[in-house]
C-alpha positions in Angstrom: -0.1 -0.2 0.2 1.3 3.6 -1.1 1.9 6.2 1.6 1.8 9.1 -0.6 0.3 12.3 0.1 -2.4 13.6 -1.3 -2.7 16.6 -2.4 -5.9 19.0 -4.2 -4.9 21.3 -6.6 -6.3 23.1 -9.4 -7.6 21.7 -12.4 -8.9 22.3 -16.0 -12.2 20.6 -15.3 -12.5 22.0 -11.8 -10.8 20.4 -8.9 -8.0 17.5 -9.2 -6.4 15.1 -6.3 -3.4 13.9 -6.7 -1.0 11.5 -4.9 2.7 12.9 -4.4 5.2 12.0 -7.0 2.5 11.6 -9.9 2.0 13.4 -12.9 -2.0 12.5 -13.5 -4.7 13.2 -11.5 -6.1 10.7 -9.7 -9.4 12.5 -9.5 -11.0 15.3 -10.8 -14.0 16.9 -9.2 -16.2 20.2 -10.1 -15.2 21.5 -6.3 -13.2 22.2 -4.4 -15.2 20.8 -1.6 -15.7 17.2 -3.6 -11.5 17.0 -4.2 -11.4 17.5 -0.6 -13.7 14.8 1.2 -11.7 12.4 -2.3 -8.4 13.5 -0.8 -9.1 12.7 2.7 -10.7 9.5 2.6 -7.4 8.4 0.5 -5.5 10.2 2.9 -7.1 8.3 6.3 -6.8 4.9 4.1 -3.0 5.0 3.5 -2.2 6.7 7.0 -1.0 9.7 5.1 -1.2 13.8 4.6 -3.5 15.6 2.9 -2.6 19.5 1.1 -5.0 21.6 0.5 -3.5 24.0 -2.5 -5.3 27.7 -3.2 -6.0 28.5 -6.6 -2.7 30.1 -7.0 -0.7 26.7 -6.2 0.6 27.9 -2.2 -0.7 25.5 -0.1 -3.2 26.8 2.3 -3.8 24.0 4.6 -2.4 20.4 5.6 -4.0 17.6 7.2 -2.4 14.3 8.7 -4.3 10.7 9.0 -1.5 8.7 10.3 1.5 8.7 12.4 2.1 12.8 13.1 5.5 13.1 13.1 5.2 16.3 15.2 2.5 15.4 17.1 1.9 18.4 20.1 3.5 19.0 23.2 0.6 18.6 26.0 
């Protein structure tokens, strides 16, 4: 099973979910919300991280599902 981080990125047909390092999208969705939901499920099942990019390509949010290398203290 792959532990690739899942990226939600802008796509010509809306928003896409891509595994880290992949050239092709895993899935394409009409809205960012639907792409986030799909990426979240994949990241949870793989125990990886989901990174949400804005329209400008910058990462605006990240969520870890699995072993967090930097868990909060306290």
